[in-house]
Each structure stands twice: as C-alpha cells, then as structure tokens.
LUMTI-999947 format. One record per residue (C-alpha): x, y, z; residue number from 1. Coordinates in steps of 0.2 Angstrom, whole numbers, m for minus. Layout:
NODE     xx     yy     zz  num
NODE      X      Y      Z  NUM
...
***
This chain:
NODE     xx     yy     zz  num
NODE    224     58     64    1
NODE    222     75     70    2
NODE    206     80     80    3
NODE    194     94     75    4
NODE    187    106     87    5
NODE    171    114     82    6
NODE    166    129     92    7
NODE    150    141     92    8
NODE    152    155     80    9
NODE    169    150     75   10
NODE    177    141     60   11
NODE    191    131     64   12
NODE    201    123     49   13
NODE    212    108     51   14
NODE    223    101     38   15
NODE    221     83     37   16
NODE    225     70     24   17
NODE    225     81      8   18
NODE    209     91     13   19
NODE    205    106     24   20
NODE    189    102     34   21
NODE    180    116     41   22
NODE    163    118     50   23
NODE    153    132     58   24
NODE    137    131     68   25
NODE    128    142     81   26
NODE    121    126     89   27
NODE    137    116     92   28
NODE    146    123    108   29
NODE    161    110    108   30
NODE    164     94     99   31
NODE    180     83     95   32
NODE    182     72     80   33
NODE    194     66     67   34
NODE    199     72     50   35
NODE    191     62     36   36
NODE    202     54     23   37
NODE    201     61      5   38
NODE    189     51     m5   39
NODE    195     42    m21   40
NODE    194     53    m37   41
NODE    183     40    m45   42
NODE    170     44    m31   43
NODE    165     60    m40   44
NODE    165     70    m24   45
NODE    155     59    m13   46
NODE    163     58      4   47
NODE    153     44     14   48
NODE    159     38     30   49
NODE    174     43     40   50
NODE    171     28     52   51
NODE    161     15     44   52
NODE    162      3     60   53
NODE    153     16     70   54
NODE    143     23     56   55
NODE    149     40     58   56
NODE    147     50     42   57
NODE    157     65     37   58
NODE    142     75     36   59
NODE    137     70     54   60
NODE    153     78     61   61
NODE    143     95     60   62
NODE    125     89     58   63
NODE    125     79     74   64
NODE    107     79     77   65
NODE    103     72     60   66
NODE    117     59     61   67
NODE    110     53     78   68
NODE     92     51     70   69
NODE     98     44     54   70
NODE    108     31     63   71
NODE     92     23     70   72
NODE     84     21     53   73
NODE     84      6     41   74
NODE     94     16     29   75
NODE    109     15     41   76
NODE    109     m4     40   77
NODE    105     m5     21   78
NODE    121    m14     17   79
NODE    121    m26     31   80
NODE    103    m31     27   81
NODE    107    m34      9   82
NODE    122    m45     14   83
NODE    110    m55     26   84
NODE     98    m58     12   85
NODE    100    m75      3   86
NODE     92    m68    m13   87
NODE    105    m54    m14   88
NODE    112    m50    m32   89
NODE    125    m38    m38   90
NODE    112    m26    m45   91
NODE    105    m24    m28   92
NODE    120    m15    m22   93
NODE    116      2    m30   94
NODE    101      5    m19   95
NODE    110     m1     m3   96
NODE    125     11     m5   97
NODE    130     29     m9   98
NODE    130     34    m27   99
NODE    120     43    m40  100
NODE    104     36    m35  101
NODE     92     47    m25  102
NODE    101     63    m29  103
NODE    103     75    m44  104
NODE    119     66    m50  105
NODE    116     57    m66  106
NODE    133     49    m69  107
NODE    133     31    m64  108
NODE    152     32    m61  109
NODE    151     39    m43  110
NODE    152     33    m25  111
NODE    151     15    m22  112
NODE    147     10    m40  113
NODE    164     16    m46  114
NODE    175     13    m31  115
NODE    168     m2    m22  116
NODE    174      7     m6  117
NODE    166      2     11  118
NODE    165     20     16  119
NODE    150     21      4  120
NODE    140      7     11  121
NODE    122     11     17  122
NODE    110     24     12  123
NODE    119     39     19  124
NODE    116     58     19  125
NODE    123     60      2  126
NODE    112     47     m6  127
NODE     98     61     m5  128
NODE    108     77     m4  129
NODE    122     73    m17  130
NODE    141     74    m16  131
NODE    146     83      0  132
NODE    165     86     m3  133
NODE    164    104     m7  134
NODE    153    108      7  135
NODE    163     98     20  136
NODE    179    106     14  137
NODE    173    124     15  138
NODE    155    125     21  139
NODE    144    139     16  140
NODE    126    143     11  141
NODE    130    143     m7  142
NODE    138    126     m9  143
NODE    127    115      3  144
NODE    119    101     m7  145
NODE    100    101     m4  146
NODE     89     86     m7  147
NODE     74     86    m17  148
NODE     57     80    m11  149
NODE     50     76    m28  150
NODE     43     59    m31  151
NODE     39     51    m48  152
NODE     40     35    m57  153
NODE     53     42    m69  154
NODE     62     53    m57  155
NODE     81     56    m60  156
NODE     82     59    m41  157
NODE     73     57    m25  158
NODE     65     42    m16  159
NODE     58     34    m32  160
NODE     75     30    m39  161
NODE     76     16    m27  162
NODE     59     14    m19  163
NODE     52      7    m35  164
NODE     52     m9    m46  165
NODE     45    m26    m44  166
NODE     49    m29    m26  167
NODE     47    m11    m19  168
NODE     34     m2    m30  169
NODE     31     12    m18  170
NODE     33     26    m32  171
NODE     23     17    m44  172
NODE      8     15    m32  173
NODE     10     32    m25  174
NODE      8     38    m43  175
NODE     m9     30    m44  176
NODE    m15     36    m28  177
NODE    m24     52    m23  178
NODE     m9     58    m14  179
NODE      0     61    m31  180
NODE    m15     72    m37  181
NODE    m17     83    m22  182
NODE    m10     97    m32  183
NODE    m16     99    m50  184
NODE    m26    110    m61  185
NODE    m41    107    m50  186
NODE    m32    110    m34  187
NODE    m21    125    m37  188
NODE    m27    138    m23  189
NODE    m14    150    m17  190
NODE    m23    150      0  191
NODE    m11    143     14  192
NODE    m26    134     22  193
NODE    m28    124      6  194
NODE     m9    122      2  195
NODE     m6    116     20  196
NODE    m13     99     14  197
NODE    m14    100     m5  198
NODE      5    103     m7  199
NODE     20     95      0  200
NODE     29    112      4  201
NODE     13    118     12  202
NODE     11    103     23  203
NODE     29    103     29  204
NODE     27    122     33  205
NODE     11    120     42  206
NODE     18    106     52  207
NODE     35    115     56  208
NODE     44    101     47  209
NODE     56     99     32  210
NODE     71    110     35  211
NODE     79    115     19  212
NODE     76    107      2  213
NODE     77    111    m16  214
NODE     59    115    m19  215
NODE     56    124     m2  216
NODE     55    142     m8  217
NODE     47    140    m24  218
NODE     31    150    m28  219
NODE     26    141    m44  220
NODE     32    123    m45  221
NODE     21    117    m30  222
NODE     22     98    m27  223
NODE      8     86    m21  224
NODE      9     76     m5  225
NODE     26     66     m9  226
NODE     35     53      1  227
NODE     45     66     11  228
NODE     28     74     16  229
NODE     24     59     27  230
NODE     41     51     29  231
NODE     56     60     37  232
NODE     72     55     27  233
NODE     83     59     42  234
NODE     73     48     54  235
NODE     60     49     67  236
NODE     54     40     83  237
NODE     39     33     73  238
NODE     38     18     63  239
NODE     44     19     45  240
NODE     52     36     48  241
NODE     35     44     48  242
NODE     34     62     54  243
NODE     19     58     66  244
NODE     12     43     74  245
NODE     m1     32     65  246
NODE     m9     27     82  247
NODE    m13     44     90  248
NODE    m31     45     92  249
NODE    m33     64     91  250
NODE    m34     77     77  251
NODE    m17     85     81  252
NODE     m4     70     82  253
NODE    m10     57     70  254
NODE     m1     58     53  255
NODE    m16     54     42  256
NODE    m29     64     52  257
NODE    m18     80     52  258
NODE    m25     83     34  259
NODE    m40     72     34  260
NODE    m50     83     46  261
NODE    m56     98     36  262
NODE    m74    104     38  263
NODE    m78     89     49  264
NODE    m90     99     60  265
NODE   m103    111     55  266
NODE    m94    125     64  267
NODE    m78    121     54  268
NODE    m88    121     38  269
NODE    m97    138     42  270
NODE    m80    146     45  271
NODE    m75    141     27  272
NODE    m92    147     20  273
NODE    m98    130     17  274
NODE   m112    118     23  275
NODE   m104    102     18  276
NODE    m89     91     23  277
NODE    m72     91     14  278
NODE    m61     78     22  279
NODE    m69     73     38  280
NODE    m62     55     39  281
NODE    m52     58     55  282
NODE    m66     67     65  283
NODE    m78     54     59  284
NODE    m67     39     64  285
NODE    m65     47     81  286
NODE    m83     51     84  287
NODE    m82     70     82  288
NODE    m89     74     65  289
NODE   m106     81     60  290
NODE   m119     93     68  291
NODE   m124     87     85  292
NODE   m143     91     87  293
NODE   m149     98    103  294
NODE   m149     84    116  295
NODE   m134     75    108  296
NODE   m118     81    116  297
NODE   m100     77    112  298
NODE   m100     65    126  299
NODE   m113     55    117  300
NODE   m102     52    102  301
NODE   m100     34     97  302
NODE    m82     28     93  303
NODE    m83     11     84  304
NODE    m68     m2     84  305
NODE    m61      7     69  306
NODE    m58     22     79  307
NODE    m51     14     94  308
NODE    m33     15     96  309
NODE    m34      0    108  310
NODE    m43    m12     97  311
NODE    m36     m4     81  312
NODE    m18      2     85  313
NODE    m14      8     67  314
NODE    m31     17     65  315
NODE    m32     23     47  316
NODE    m16     13     41  317
NODE    m24     m4     46  318
NODE    m35     m4     31  319
NODE    m27      9     20  320
NODE     m9      3     20  321
NODE    m12    m15     17  322
NODE      2    m25      9  323
NODE     m1    m39     m4  324
NODE     10    m53    m11  325
NODE      5    m62    m27  326
NODE     12    m72    m42  327
NODE     14    m66    m59  328
NODE      3    m78    m70  329
NODE     16    m79    m84  330
NODE     33    m79    m76  331
NODE     27    m87    m59  332
NODE     38    m74    m50  333
NODE     33    m66    m34  334
NODE     25    m49    m36  335
NODE     21    m37    m22  336
NODE     11    m22    m17  337
NODE     16    m10     m3  338
NODE     m1     m3      1  339
NODE      4     15     m5  340
NODE    m11     17    m16  341
NODE    m20     18      1  342
NODE    m35      7     m5  343
NODE    m44     m1     10  344
NODE    m54    m14      0  345
NODE    m48    m15    m18  346
NODE    m52    m27    m32  347
NODE    m38    m38    m36  348
NODE    m32    m46    m52  349
NODE    m26    m64    m56  350
NODE     m9    m60    m50  351
NODE    m16    m56    m32  352
NODE    m12    m38    m32  353
NODE    m24    m23    m33  354
NODE    m30    m19    m51  355
NODE    m23     m4    m59  356
NODE    m40      2    m64  357
NODE    m52      2    m49  358
NODE    m66     12    m58  359
NODE    m78     m3    m59  360
NODE    m74    m11    m43  361
NODE    m90    m18    m36  362
NODE    m93    m23    m18  363
NODE    m95    m41    m22  364
NODE    m78    m41    m30  365
NODE    m68    m32    m17  366
NODE    m56    m40     m5  367
NODE    m60    m36     13  368
NODE    m43    m44     19  369
NODE    m38    m29     28  370
NODE    m53    m30     39  371
NODE    m48    m47     44  372
NODE    m30    m44     46  373
NODE    m34    m29     57  374
NODE    m43    m40     69  375
NODE    m60    m31     68  376
NODE    m69    m45     58  377
NODE    m67    m64     58  378
NODE    m69    m67     39  379
NODE    m70    m57     23  380
NODE    m88    m63     21  381
NODE    m93    m55     38  382
NODE    m84    m39     34  383
NODE    m92    m37     17  384
NODE   m109    m41     25  385
NODE   m107    m28     39  386
NODE   m102    m15     26  387
NODE   m117    m19     15  388
NODE   m129    m19     30  389
NODE   m122     m2     36  390
NODE   m123      6     19  391
NODE   m141      1     16  392
NODE   m146      7     33  393
NODE   m138     24     31  394
NODE   m144     26     14  395
NODE   m162     23     20  396
NODE   m159     36     33  397
NODE   m152     49     21  398
NODE   m167     46      9  399
NODE   m179     49     24  400
NODE   m169     65     29  401
NODE   m170     72     11  402
NODE   m189     69     11  403
NODE   m190     80     27  404
NODE   m179     94     20  405
NODE   m190     94      4  406
NODE   m206     96     15  407
NODE   m198    109     26  408
NODE   m194    120     11  409
NODE   m212    120      7  410
NODE   m217    126     25  411
NODE   m217    142     34  412
NODE   m199    140     40  413
NODE   m192    137     23  414
NODE   m179    151     25  415
NODE   m170    140     38  416
NODE   m166    128     24  417
NODE   m155    141     15  418
NODE   m137    142     19  419
NODE   m133    155     32  420
NODE   m119    158     45  421
NODE   m131    163     59  422
NODE   m129    155     76  423
NODE   m137    144     82  424
NODE   m138    135     66  425
NODE   m155    129     60  426
NODE   m160    111     61  427
NODE   m163    111     42  428
NODE   m145    117     40  429
NODE   m138    104     52  430
NODE   m147     89     44  431
NODE   m140     94     27  432
NODE   m123     94     34  433
NODE   m125     77     42  434
NODE   m131     70     25  435
NODE   m114     76     18  436
NODE   m105     66     32  437
NODE   m115     51     28  438
NODE   m113     52     10  439
NODE    m95     56      9  440
NODE    m85     42      2  441
NODE    m80     31     16  442
NODE    m92     40     28  443
NODE   m102     24     33  444
NODE    m87     12     35  445
NODE    m77     24     45  446
NODE    m90     25     59  447
NODE   m107     18     55  448
NODE   m112     20     74  449
NODE   m109     39     74  450
NODE   m116     41     57  451
NODE   m132     32     61  452
NODE   m134     42     77  453
NODE   m132     58     69  454
NODE   m145     54     56  455
NODE   m158     48     68  456
NODE   m155     63     80  457
NODE   m157     75     65  458
NODE   m172     66     59  459
NODE   m180     67     76  460
NODE   m176     85     78  461
NODE   m183     89     61  462
NODE   m199     81     66  463
NODE   m200     91     81  464
NODE   m195    108     75  465
NODE   m205    108     58  466
NODE   m220     97     64  467
NODE   m216     84     50  468
NODE   m219     65     49  469
NODE   m207     51     43  470
NODE   m212     36     34  471
NODE   m221     23     45  472
NODE   m209     10     40  473
NODE   m194     19     46  474
NODE   m186     11     61  475
NODE   m180     24     73  476
NODE   m171     12     85  477
NODE   m152     12     83  478
NODE   m146     m4     75  479
NODE   m128     m2     76  480
NODE   m123     m7     94  481
NODE   m113    m20    103  482
NODE   m116    m37     96  483
NODE   m122    m30     79  484
NODE   m113    m39     64  485
NODE   m104    m22     61  486
NODE    m93    m25     76  487
NODE    m93    m19     93  488
NODE   m101     m2     96  489
NODE    m99     12    108  490
NODE    m87     13    122  491
***
C-alpha cells in the first residue's frame, strides 16, 4: 500500500487501488496513512473502514479529531457488543453496521446489508453522514455528506431509525416528551434568546457546538430539542456522549441546567420585562432562585440533597431519566422504557412502564422509585409522604402570601404591588416573584428547603414593610431542616 501525506493548505493525490484519495485541511500539518481499498460496487458508495482491526475509518484519515473522539464511543464497538449478546439475531445487524439506517439513503441494498463486508462493521461516520466515497475521492465543500439532527418516530434518517422499537424506544419516548415540543406554534419566537433553548439549532449555536449539519443554516424549518442537541454523535468525555456533564453543580456546565435556568431570579426576570419565573429548575435546585428579601443573603441559600452533587451525583437526571423494565401482559415479553420522557414520578401501567397519557396521574398513583434508586429516600412511601408534606406546607405559605398582597393593594403603598423595573425592587413585587417560584411545576420538590425559606422571609418582610398581620395559625418556624422527613437540609 502506498502512503498518503496530508500537508497544510495542500492537496496531495495518491493513486491507490482504483481510487484517487485526496485531502485538504488547514489544521493538519503532517500525517501519514494508507490508501483505502475500493469498496464493493454493491456498497452503494459507502467506504467504511480501511483498517477494521484498529478501527480506522476512511473518513478519519482527514477528520482526525472526530475519529479519535468517535473511537471511544459505544458506536465504535457496536458490532462486537452485538456478537457478545446471547440474544442476537440477524435483524439486529442493520443497527450495528454501516448501511442506509441513520442517513438519507433509502435503498436497503447498501453498505453491510448488501456486502456483508467487515469494513462496514460498527456504527461509523457514514451511518449518520451517508456515503462518503465521492468526498473521500475528491473532497470539496459541495460533496461533503452532512448529517441531519432531526429526530422523529417515523424518520427516514437520523438517530430514530435505530434508537427506537421495543428494546430501545428512545425516539418514541422523546416524541411524547416536552423536548419534542420546544418549538411549535406557541414557541416560534425569532429572538435568539428564546431560540437558544427552544430550538435545536439555537442551542447548538449558543453552546458553540454542532459543527455542520443539514439544518444548520435554515431560517424557517427550526427544530425542537432533538437527540443531537444533548448528545454529541462524534463522542464526548461525558457519559452517553452528552455535550455537557450531568453532575456539574452550576449554571454554566450542567447539561440540563444550561436551559432550565431562565428567569430564575427577580433580576433576570426584570431584565426580560417579567415578574415571574420561566424555567427556574436549575437555580431552584442549587439554592439560587427567587428574590432574597433584605437580611437573606445568597450565603443563606439552602441546598437540599436533590441539589447536592455529592449526595446526588446525577442531579436532574437521577429522577428525570429513570429506566423501567416491565412485561407485556399479553405476550409476556420484556418491555423497556429508557427514561427519555423525563418523567420523575410517572404513573405506570399494568406492563410496568409509564402510561402514555399522564394527564390524570394523581400523587397516590405515582411511582417514586427514582427517589429510592437515587438514594435520597429509603422507600417510595417515605418519598411520597415527604412530597405531600412539603407541598401542603408551601401551598399554605403561598395562600398566606397572597392574602398579604391583597391587603397591601388596599393600603397606602399599593403602587408598590404593580410591576415596575425600579431598583431596589419593592417587597410586594418580590413576594409575587417568590410565589411564582413556589408554584412552578416541580418548584416544591426541587428544593423545598429554599422555597420555604423564601416564602417565610418574604412574608416576614411584608409584615414589616406594610404593617400587616398574618393568620395566628401560621407557623413561621422553618419546618424543613435536617432530620425532617423530606430529607437532609442545609449544608
């Protein structure tokens, strides 16, 4: 085999086998490699490996960084993993090799499916990008095969063609999740601030991720948060090829919190012309959300076990990405849920999996198994009790707070209860914002300790600033502390 030398700003063509292999890159200074053998005609222009033993793809000869990252992923061992599985069957091979699945090719006579050639083992670059022969032979910007970041249950390309079905229903579950609906007729703003989380393209742009892909430069066909928004197909140092860590306990580096942090504080909300939260889950979890009344400093924030990366290493994902395994009542076959509906405490059906329709899911019917599996609570009964106790307590404080606001609106300082962007913010504005923190879906369970303290401090400040009285039955002593059934408290 002749060797190939790739040099910066230079195209060097070497005739090998029956092909001319040429590369150009401004990043590669020098590299030696081998020519790749012409793929079988039946492969339909897929090229695959040039060295299967060392997992060196033809694409990786030029795209070295992507090759190195991909080699550490499960995709690079897909074929070996299948062979080691005692339940393997012939129909499994299509999702463990290079062919028409995952890309825009529709003809099933392609790659491994038509050749059974080992060079097409594993889920390689072309599994997502499509046939690379033309680009590898004479690379240029017009013939580079771009991958799609679309995701759907009936997709003809993309992750869903393999990551779906009875055993791996990722696409089906994603379709039922809120992530598949982040961009629709009710979320169609052209504001980059909104698109940075509500669209797949906007998130990748805001995060400085994604490279080139089919839908990158569109201005009309915006996509919701798809698989590739969170997972890097080329590989990453994080588990499950995630673009950011699940365990980072801060707003900048945690994958989920990078979006679930909008209008979490009164200052952030005012900057957006609002006096309510939008997606404050991250700041709430980490003890940073809300309006801190005078005398309550950031250092006083309470971080419960849910927000502790020591006690809860996966943070959001511990509860929201919980896998389930059950049995089909009719066929008795095993059925699975991957957790990609992101339901923390779902109601489950007779097959042991989360029900498709969660509309009428009551607390008494919810499963709290994620709370037990995460190690925060000893039993589901204890977790459910903690949830109902905290919810009742916070709801009572919210009722008291709303009564105080109603009284203040009748008093001499009623103007302070009207939305304004003046600084410092009035106590009446602040308590209204904290009510939005407390009543946001999941607001209580994400951090009952912080939520209770915000409400108690706000109520006390309302009493002081507006000379108001609260119900004699209201207990102003914090109930959520170390030793309380809700779990361990501040740290």
